[in-house]
C-alpha positions in Angstrom: -21.7 21.3 -30.9 -19.6 18.1 -31.5 -16.5 20.0 -30.5 -18.1 20.9 -27.2 -19.1 17.3 -26.5 -15.4 16.2 -27.2 -13.9 18.9 -25.0 -16.4 18.0 -22.2 -15.5 14.2 -22.5 -11.7 14.9 -22.4 -12.0 17.3 -19.4 -14.0 14.6 -17.6 -11.4 12.0 -18.3 -8.7 14.2 -16.7 -10.8 15.1 -13.8 -11.9 11.4 -12.9 -8.2 10.3 -13.2 -7.7 11.8 -9.6 -10.5 9.8 -8.2 -9.4 6.6 -9.7 -5.8 7.1 -8.6 -7.1 7.5 -4.9 -9.4 4.5 -5.1 -6.4 2.3 -6.2 -3.7 3.6 -4.1 -5.4 4.2 -0.8 -6.4 0.6 -0.2 -3.0 -0.7 -1.3 -1.3 1.6 1.3 -3.6 0.2 4.0 -2.9 -3.4 2.9 0.8 -2.6 2.9 1.0 -1.0 6.5 -1.3 -3.9 7.8 0.9 -6.7 6.3 4.1 -4.9 7.5 2.8 -4.8 11.0 1.9 -8.4 11.0 5.2 -9.6 9.8 7.1 -7.5 12.2 5.0 -9.1 15.1 5.6 -12.5 13.6 9.3 -12.1 13.5 9.4 -10.8 17.1 7.4 -13.8 18.3 9.5 -16.1 16.4 12.8 -14.7 17.9 11.4 -14.9 21.2 10.2 -18.5 21.0 13.3 -19.9 19.3 16.0 -20.3 21.8 19.7 -20.2 21.1 19.5 -18.1 18.0 21.0 -15.0 19.2 23.9 -13.3 17.5 25.0 -11.5 20.7 26.6 -14.6 22.1 29.0 -14.7 19.3 30.7 -11.4 20.3 
């Protein structure tokens, strides 16, 4: 009977790892995409506001 309990616990550990992986990675991906969009927007606004900082004039 103890072997059955041990097997059930080990199987449960392996099955729950997929759920834990999803709970950790999904919020991290959402945060990364959101931050990436905010940084791109900030850079675009900064380039539009700061005059005379264009590399095209050097060519």
